[in-house]
DOMI-270323 format. One line per field, with one value per residue (C-alpha): residue number from 1; z, x, y negated. Coordinates in pm, 1 decimal, always signed. Each point is the difference from the previous one (the first is absolute). Layout:
# DOMI-270323
num	c(NUM,...)
Z	c(Z,...)
X	c(X,...)
Y	c(Y,...)
//
This chain:
# DOMI-270323
num	c(1,2,3,4,5,6,7,8,9,10,11,12,13,14,15,16,17,18,19,20,21,22,23,24,25,26,27,28,29,30,31,32,33,34,35,36,37,38,39,40,41,42,43,44,45,46,47,48,49,50,51,52,53,54,55,56,57,58,59,60,61,62,63,64,65,66,67,68,69,70,71,72,73,74,75,76,77,78,79,80,81,82,83,84,85,86,87,88,89,90,91,92,93,94,95,96,97,98,99,100,101,102,103,104,105,106,107,108,109,110,111,112,113,114,115,116,117,118)
Z	c(+3819.4,-376.5,-239.6,-199.4,-192.9,-61.5,-207.8,-63.1,-78.2,-86.8,+350.9,+195.0,+46.4,+137.4,+117.3,+115.3,+236.2,+135.7,+356.3,+35.3,-348.0,+133.6,+172.3,-280.9,+96.1,-121.7,+273.7,+22.4,+148.3,+293.0,-45.4,-379.5,-196.5,-144.1,-378.2,-196.1,-280.9,-244.4,+213.0,+93.9,+359.3,+198.4,+217.2,+289.8,-29.3,+197.2,-253.4,+219.8,-142.7,+70.8,+187.7,+23.0,+357.6,-24.6,-155.1,-81.7,-369.2,-112.9,-130.1,-365.0,-35.8,-132.5,-133.7,-343.3,+122.8,+303.8,-24.5,+378.8,+23.6,+59.7,+56.3,+355.0,-122.4,+198.3,-266.5,+57.4,-249.8,+38.6,-171.5,-71.8,-115.9,-187.4,-320.9,+190.5,+48.9,-376.0,-39.6,+252.1,-102.0,+87.5,+274.9,+153.0,-7.2,+157.3,+293.3,+48.4,-16.3,+258.4,+227.8,-43.0,+68.1,+310.6,+316.2,+218.4,+311.2,+353.1,+18.2,+218.4,+109.7,-89.8,+312.9,-92.7,-318.2,+139.0,+40.2,-187.3,-223.7,-89.8)
X	c(-3234.8,+29.8,+295.2,-2.2,+324.7,+241.0,+318.2,+296.9,+343.0,+212.2,+118.1,-233.4,-375.1,-187.4,-360.2,-194.5,-284.5,-285.6,-68.4,-339.1,-160.0,-354.9,+59.3,+86.4,-67.4,+138.2,+196.4,+246.9,+331.5,+78.0,+344.7,+11.2,+40.8,-320.5,-34.5,-215.5,-248.5,+292.6,+177.8,+285.2,+118.4,-132.0,+224.0,-61.1,+92.1,+320.9,+113.6,-75.5,-208.6,-374.4,-82.8,-321.4,-127.3,-316.9,-77.1,-356.0,-81.0,-274.7,-310.1,+20.8,+378.0,+187.9,+344.2,-117.2,-97.9,+222.8,+379.0,+20.2,-227.5,+144.6,-159.5,+44.5,+109.1,+278.3,+243.2,+293.9,+264.7,+133.3,+330.8,+131.4,+362.3,+126.3,-62.8,-190.0,-290.8,-32.0,-88.9,-285.5,-365.3,-241.0,-149.4,+341.4,+86.7,-338.2,+81.8,+336.9,-162.7,-261.7,+276.8,+200.2,-297.4,-136.9,+12.2,+307.0,-29.7,+78.1,+366.3,+229.9,+343.0,+296.0,+202.9,+298.5,+58.0,-11.9,+348.5,+176.2,+285.4,+217.8)
Y	c(+57.6,-43.9,+0.7,-323.5,+51.1,+288.8,-27.0,+229.1,-144.8,+304.7,+96.5,-232.0,+34.2,-301.1,+26.7,-307.2,+82.2,-209.9,+115.3,-176.1,+11.3,-23.0,-333.4,-241.9,-356.4,-328.7,-178.7,-284.6,+110.7,-228.6,-156.0,+27.3,-320.5,-150.7,+6.7,-240.1,+75.6,+19.3,+261.3,-232.6,-34.2,-297.0,-219.3,-238.4,-369.7,+64.4,+264.1,+300.9,+284.9,-17.8,+322.2,+201.1,-14.7,+214.8,+339.1,-109.5,-32.9,-238.8,+180.8,+95.7,-24.6,+301.3,+70.6,-114.8,-345.6,-55.0,+32.7,+35.2,+306.1,+346.6,+339.3,+122.9,+340.7,+163.7,+120.2,+233.1,+107.2,+354.2,+77.3,+350.1,+16.1,+304.2,+187.8,+270.3,-243.8,-59.7,+368.6,-3.9,+9.2,-279.3,+220.3,+65.8,-370.7,-81.4,+232.0,-174.6,-344.5,+103.6,+126.3,-322.2,-228.7,+165.9,-210.5,+27.6,+212.9,-104.9,-107.1,+209.1,-123.5,+221.8,-72.1,+219.1,-201.4,-354.8,-147.2,+279.5,-116.9,+300.1)
//
């Protein structure tokens, strides 16, 4: 995990984290609209958007040369609301980010709460 951006807006702290920084790879996102060499969206003859159908990227293409390429990084934005977060050190914020980004545990139904409406 690596922090790629951290910004404080008075009472809001926003930290953007890459969860798989060691696995960068250029991919095409299946379902996105194709973009041409000029970066403009491409359309089919019937006026529908031309969609990417494969994640494979031709050899040698990168984000600098191909407007359809994207890094396969998994990025998560962690938001802390409140002035108390603006006072925290970088180490303290790192601990909170690590806690927020850890994988979810095994879900457990809270039976006594389902259907309650009082």
